[in-house]
Structure formats: C-alpha cells, structure tokens
N, C-alpha and C positions, 0 to 999 in steps of 0.2 A: 600681643594679640595675633592670632596665629591666619596664615597668607593664609589668598583660595586661589583654585587653583592642583590641593589637592594634597601640598604639601611636597613636591618631588622638585628637581632643579627644575631649570626654568619652564616650571609648571603642565610639562612635559609625561606622559609612563616613564617607566624604566622598562632597557629593554626587553626584560621576558615580558613584562605584563603586555606590551607592544609584537611584541611576538606570537605569544596565547593568543590577542584579538586578532589577530591575521589569520591563525588557525581555524578558531574560532570561523570566522566570516568562509574562508576556504569547505572546510568542511559543510559549511550550508548550503553554501552554496551546488556543493558536490551532491546534499540531498537532494536540493531541489529537482536538479537538476535528474537523477534518479527515481525521482514522485511520478518527472514524467514520461520518464519509458518506462515506469510502470504501465502507469494511467491508461499506456496501450498496448502494451502486452497483452495476449486470451488466454483465454480458462477453458479448458474444456470439460464438459462432468457430461458421465453417461446414466440412466436406473434404467430399468425392466430389461436390464440383460442390455445394453444397446437399443434397447427401443423407440428412447429419448434422448435427445443429444442435446447441450445447452451449451454456449457460447457466450461471454460474460471478457468482458476487459478488467482490467486490472482500478480501474474506475469502476467498477461493480456497476456497469450498464453491458446490460444483456445484447450481443449484435447478432447470433444464430439460432432459431429454433427449426431440429429436423428430426422430425418423426418419422416413424415407420407404416409404414400403410397394414402391415398386419394388428399396431395398437391400437389403431383408429378404427374404434367398437362405439357404434350408437347409440349400443343397447346399455354400454359401461363408465357411462363418460368421468365419471367419478375415478375411474385406475387412471385412465388418462390423464385426468387434471390433476391428481399426487401424483403421479411419474412424471409431470412436468414439472413442479413445484418439488422434489426429490431432487432430481439433474440441476433444479436451478439451483439453490441450496448450498451443495457439493458445492461448483462449480464457484459459487462466491464466495466459501468457505475455502477453497484453494487456494483463490485472487488474495484474499484474506490475511491467508499464513504466507506467502509471496511475501508481503509487503512486509509483513513481521519480521520474518525473517532479512530484511534486504535493509530495515530501519537497525535490529540489532547486529546487521555488524558494520554497518554505519556507523554507531554509537558506540561498535567496540564493546560492548556490553554493557554501557554508562547508566543505565534505567532510562531514557528521555526516551518516550512513545513521542513519538507526533516534533521531534523536531530540539533544537535550543530551547531553553526555558528564559530568553529572551529575544 
C-alpha cells in the first residue's frame, strides 16, 4: 500500500519543489504590491483639443474632470457629454494598458492574467 504524504522521503517536498513554491509566493506578494501601487497611479486623457480633461486611477476611479469654459455651451450639451465620455474612455483605456503591461512584466509573459493560477 502506498504511503501518505506524497511519497517523498520524510513526507516533505523535495528541495526544487520547495524552492519553486517559495518563488511563486514571493512573486505573488510582489504582484499584490504592484497592483496596490497601480490602483493609486493616475492617468489623464484629454478630448476636444484639451477642452475636456479627465483623470482616473489605475483602480478605475475618476478623480478629476476639468472643463474649459469655451466648451460649456448651453445650446450644445450633447457635444460636452460626448467629449467627457471620450476623455473618460481614453483615460480608462490608458490605465488598463498600464495594468496589462505591469502584469505582463511580472509574469514574464507566462500568460497568467490576473495573477497566479492557484
């Protein structure tokens, strides 16, 4: 009958497996720290030649909306709405690209979006 404990002498993990687990845990901690840092980074985008400026965090929170007085036209609210939407979408896209790039660097291109698979 087979022994319990994975069949390794002494019931523990072999040295290489133990080192691999430590490395994975270290990488996961580093990814968590980088993700926290990313959530506080700010990304700014402009629309309408700079008439609308939106700032978002890497955590996808809008922190600032700046409007030029020239873009505020009570007769054309739709244009202002479109410019705000365009600036928000661009800022969020930039934040997402930065996050994807960070994760790619962290995983070394191993194809593990969102962290470790365990």
